[in-house]
C-alpha angles and dihedrals in degrees: 000000000000141000118210108221123166089332091303122116121239110199114210134195129180091274107016139053125197132186118211109227120232116286095347143092091238118117123199119212107236098166107153092002126135113252123213121186108187097177107025150030127263131234116199123190103166148326132081122291138165120232121332123213121181140170090215141040120314124208125184127184101170145348138071118287135167123226116339120208124183106175136137131166112269092355127100116218133185136229117199118183117183099165145000132045128294143174122231118339120213122181140110092259123027127183123184124187123165097349141107115234130179097222145323119234138192097351129154097209127016124186121183116186099169138349142051134299104198095195138015135327122211118185144119097250125019127186121188108185125148114226093227144351093278093054123087137185129209126184106187094185134046127294111220109193146123093240128022126183116194105186113191097162090109117016130012120279122187123182121184096206146352124208117194106233113233098202125076127214091272093050093257129122115295110216102177116051112174130198113183124196120194130183134007095281097061123100140169115191098200135011120199115195106150108183096336122114106248128183114205115197 
């Protein structure tokens, strides 16, 4: 397995991760190390790493990684995790399918197709929709968002809590938070709305 990092290859095994140094046959053991990509994105397909920070898109298909951050001033980046286990995810757009993540923070759009979010999700728009009947989604923490779609028409979706976000995209007051439940396999344990107008459909 390999990680693409600043045009260098990082070779991964189930227990080790190595970065090939520039223009050489020398590999550096980075197992458990933090990875910073100042000029590129990162692709992870296995191994064990610490935190990952990139000014570009990050994709992960397997492995164990700490927190993943894909942020850059005035640029929207994506994190897509299709397998493995991660810490907190921070990016404008986050997609999770078939993975376990600790939490998702400060996103614009979050889409979960399968897997578990052990903690909280904070975003503007959140969609929880299993890809098929065999897939399931569990959010063990609270989703804080303006709009939340919990689609249980196919697979099972369980959300511990929903908090109606009070701030709009422009930082102003949000007056119309909207959680939507669809299908017989969708559930939200608790809904917190305080004084905000909230439409439940």
